[in-house]
C-alpha positions as CSV (number, residue, x, y, z in Angstrom):
1,X,89.2,-46.6,-47.9
2,X,87.3,-43.3,-47.7
3,X,89.4,-40.5,-49.2
4,X,86.8,-37.8,-48.4
5,X,87.2,-35.2,-45.8
6,X,84.8,-33.9,-43.1
7,X,83.0,-30.8,-44.2
8,X,84.1,-29.1,-40.9
9,X,86.4,-26.3,-42.1
10,X,88.2,-25.9,-38.8
11,X,89.0,-29.6,-38.7
12,X,90.1,-29.6,-42.3
13,X,92.4,-26.6,-41.7
14,X,94.0,-28.4,-38.8
15,X,94.5,-31.6,-40.9
16,X,96.0,-29.7,-43.8
17,X,98.4,-27.7,-41.6
18,X,99.4,-30.8,-39.7
19,X,100.1,-32.7,-42.9
20,X,102.4,-29.9,-44.1
21,X,104.1,-29.7,-40.7
22,X,104.7,-33.5,-40.6
23,X,105.8,-33.5,-44.2
24,X,108.6,-31.1,-43.5
25,X,109.6,-32.0,-39.9
26,X,108.3,-35.5,-39.3
27,X,105.7,-36.5,-36.7
28,X,107.9,-36.4,-33.6
29,X,109.4,-33.0,-34.3
30,X,106.1,-31.6,-35.6
31,X,105.2,-28.5,-33.7
32,X,101.6,-27.8,-32.5
33,X,102.6,-24.2,-32.2
34,X,103.5,-24.1,-35.9
35,X,100.2,-25.8,-36.8
36,X,98.2,-23.3,-34.8
37,X,100.2,-20.3,-36.2
38,X,99.4,-21.4,-39.8
39,X,95.7,-21.9,-39.1
40,X,95.3,-18.9,-36.8
41,X,93.4,-21.2,-34.4
42,X,93.7,-21.7,-30.7
43,X,94.7,-24.8,-28.7
44,X,91.1,-25.1,-27.6
45,X,90.0,-25.4,-31.2
46,X,92.6,-28.1,-31.9
47,X,91.8,-30.1,-28.8
48,X,88.1,-29.9,-29.5
49,X,88.7,-32.0,-32.6
50,X,91.7,-34.1,-31.5
51,X,92.4,-35.2,-28.0
52,X,96.2,-35.0,-28.4
53,X,99.0,-34.8,-31.0
54,X,98.9,-38.5,-31.7
55,X,95.2,-38.4,-32.5
56,X,95.9,-35.6,-34.9
57,X,98.6,-37.6,-36.5
58,X,96.4,-40.6,-36.9
59,X,93.7,-38.5,-38.5
60,X,96.2,-37.1,-41.0
61,X,97.0,-40.7,-42.0
62,X,93.4,-41.9,-42.0
63,X,91.9,-38.9,-43.8
64,X,94.3,-36.5,-45.4
65,X,96.9,-38.7,-46.9
66,X,94.4,-40.9,-48.8
67,X,92.8,-37.7,-50.3
68,X,96.3,-36.4,-51.2
69,X,97.1,-39.7,-53.0
70,X,93.7,-39.8,-54.7
71,X,93.9,-36.2,-56.0
72,X,97.5,-36.7,-57.2
73,X,97.1,-40.0,-59.0
74,X,93.6,-41.4,-59.3
75,X,91.5,-38.3,-60.0
76,X,93.3,-37.4,-63.2
77,X,92.8,-41.0,-64.5
78,X,89.1,-40.9,-63.6
79,X,88.7,-37.5,-65.2
80,X,90.5,-38.4,-68.4
81,X,89.0,-41.9,-68.7
82,X,92.3,-43.0,-70.0
83,X,95.1,-44.6,-67.9
84,X,98.0,-43.1,-69.9
85,X,96.5,-39.7,-70.4
86,X,95.6,-39.6,-66.7
87,X,99.1,-40.3,-65.5
88,X,100.6,-37.8,-68.0
89,X,98.2,-35.2,-66.6
90,X,99.0,-36.2,-63.0
91,X,102.7,-35.5,-63.5
92,X,102.1,-32.6,-65.8
93,X,99.9,-30.8,-63.3
94,X,102.4,-31.2,-60.4
95,X,103.6,-27.6,-59.6
96,X,107.3,-26.8,-59.6
97,X,107.1,-25.9,-55.9
98,X,105.6,-29.4,-55.1
99,X,108.4,-31.1,-57.1
100,X,110.9,-29.1,-55.1
101,X,109.3,-30.1,-51.8
102,X,109.3,-33.8,-52.8
103,X,112.9,-33.6,-53.8
104,X,113.8,-32.0,-50.5
105,X,111.6,-34.0,-48.1
106,X,110.6,-37.1,-49.9
107,X,107.3,-38.9,-50.0
108,X,105.1,-37.9,-47.1
109,X,103.6,-41.3,-46.5
110,X,106.9,-43.2,-47.0
111,X,108.8,-40.7,-44.7
112,X,106.2,-41.1,-42.0
113,X,106.3,-44.9,-42.3
114,X,110.1,-44.9,-42.0
115,X,109.8,-42.7,-38.9
116,X,106.9,-44.2,-37.0
117,X,106.1,-47.7,-38.1
118,X,108.6,-49.3,-35.7
119,X,107.7,-46.9,-32.9
120,X,103.9,-46.9,-32.7
121,X,101.5,-49.7,-33.6
122,X,98.8,-47.3,-34.3
123,X,100.8,-45.6,-37.0
124,X,102.1,-49.0,-38.3
125,X,98.6,-50.4,-38.8
126,X,97.3,-47.2,-40.4
127,X,100.3,-46.8,-42.8
128,X,100.2,-50.4,-43.8
129,X,96.5,-50.0,-44.6
130,X,97.3,-46.8,-46.7
131,X,100.0,-48.6,-48.6
132,X,97.6,-51.5,-49.4
133,X,94.8,-49.2,-50.4
134,X,97.1,-47.3,-52.7
135,X,98.4,-50.5,-54.3
136,X,94.9,-52.0,-54.6
137,X,93.7,-48.7,-56.2
138,X,96.5,-48.8,-58.8
139,X,95.5,-52.4,-59.6
140,X,91.9,-51.4,-60.0
141,X,92.9,-48.6,-62.4
142,X,94.9,-51.2,-64.4
143,X,92.0,-53.6,-64.6
144,X,89.7,-50.7,-65.7
145,X,92.2,-49.8,-68.4
146,X,92.4,-53.4,-69.5
147,X,88.6,-53.6,-69.8
148,X,88.8,-50.6,-72.1
149,X,91.6,-52.1,-74.2
150,X,94.2,-49.6,-73.1
151,X,96.5,-52.1,-71.3
152,X,97.6,-55.5,-72.4
153,X,95.1,-58.2,-71.2
154,X,97.9,-60.6,-70.0
155,X,99.3,-58.0,-67.6
156,X,98.8,-59.1,-63.9
157,X,97.3,-56.0,-62.3
158,X,98.3,-56.8,-58.8
159,X,101.9,-57.4,-59.7
160,X,102.1,-54.3,-61.8
161,X,100.5,-52.3,-59.0
162,X,103.4,-53.4,-56.7
163,X,105.9,-52.4,-59.3
164,X,104.4,-49.0,-60.0
165,X,104.0,-48.2,-56.3
166,X,107.6,-49.3,-55.7
167,X,108.8,-47.2,-58.6
168,X,107.0,-44.1,-57.3
169,X,108.2,-44.4,-53.7
170,X,111.7,-45.5,-54.6
171,X,112.2,-42.7,-57.2
172,X,111.1,-40.0,-54.8
173,X,113.3,-41.5,-52.0
174,X,116.4,-41.5,-54.2
175,X,115.6,-38.0,-55.3
176,X,115.5,-36.9,-51.7
177,X,118.9,-38.4,-51.0
178,X,120.3,-36.5,-53.9
179,X,118.3,-33.4,-53.1
180,X,117.7,-33.1,-56.8
181,X,114.5,-31.8,-58.5
182,X,116.1,-32.7,-61.8
183,X,116.5,-36.3,-60.8
184,X,112.8,-36.3,-59.8
185,X,112.0,-35.0,-63.3
186,X,114.0,-37.8,-64.8
187,X,112.4,-40.4,-62.6
188,X,109.0,-39.1,-63.7
189,X,109.9,-39.4,-67.4
190,X,111.2,-43.0,-66.8
191,X,108.0,-43.9,-65.0
192,X,105.9,-42.7,-67.9
193,X,108.2,-44.5,-70.3
194,X,107.7,-47.7,-68.3
195,X,103.9,-47.2,-68.4
196,X,104.1,-47.3,-72.2
197,X,105.4,-50.9,-72.0
198,X,102.0,-51.8,-70.6
199,X,100.0,-50.3,-73.5
200,X,97.9,-52.7,-75.5
């Protein structure tokens, strides 16, 4: 899956604002007016790039969410060249305000899946694809780490990818129910502790 954005700054601004709006309010309650107010753009500019609200939502899933996941989890691992240091950096670099947002609103992709997968096939197919890409990407980072001698060779990368993705999504969801940034911090520490059990 391509996690790169279009170089068109107007389109990027709309996608970013739409992502933020959907994150907070969900897709159905997302306000085009709020998106336009945040970007200081006109409806004409929006509809030049997206024919309707649903097309904008689809583009957020296809383009913005993969980039968001890649920047949060996979870029640090690539930059560090070390699976464990990469994940430590990923969580260490997460700003306090982002932790508070996750604790309040939950995982953007999981929240959207819960809201829209049973209502719209277009969202369902796209979100299923995102989840698989994310899981496959985790598995690939595990295989790369195994090839470097960082992770035990007998670990099944695909199975562990499922476990780690479930851990991340479940931990954030439980944190949202409790509305507790402190619980999110604890979940993060437990996640990193679990990763250590994979170390070669």
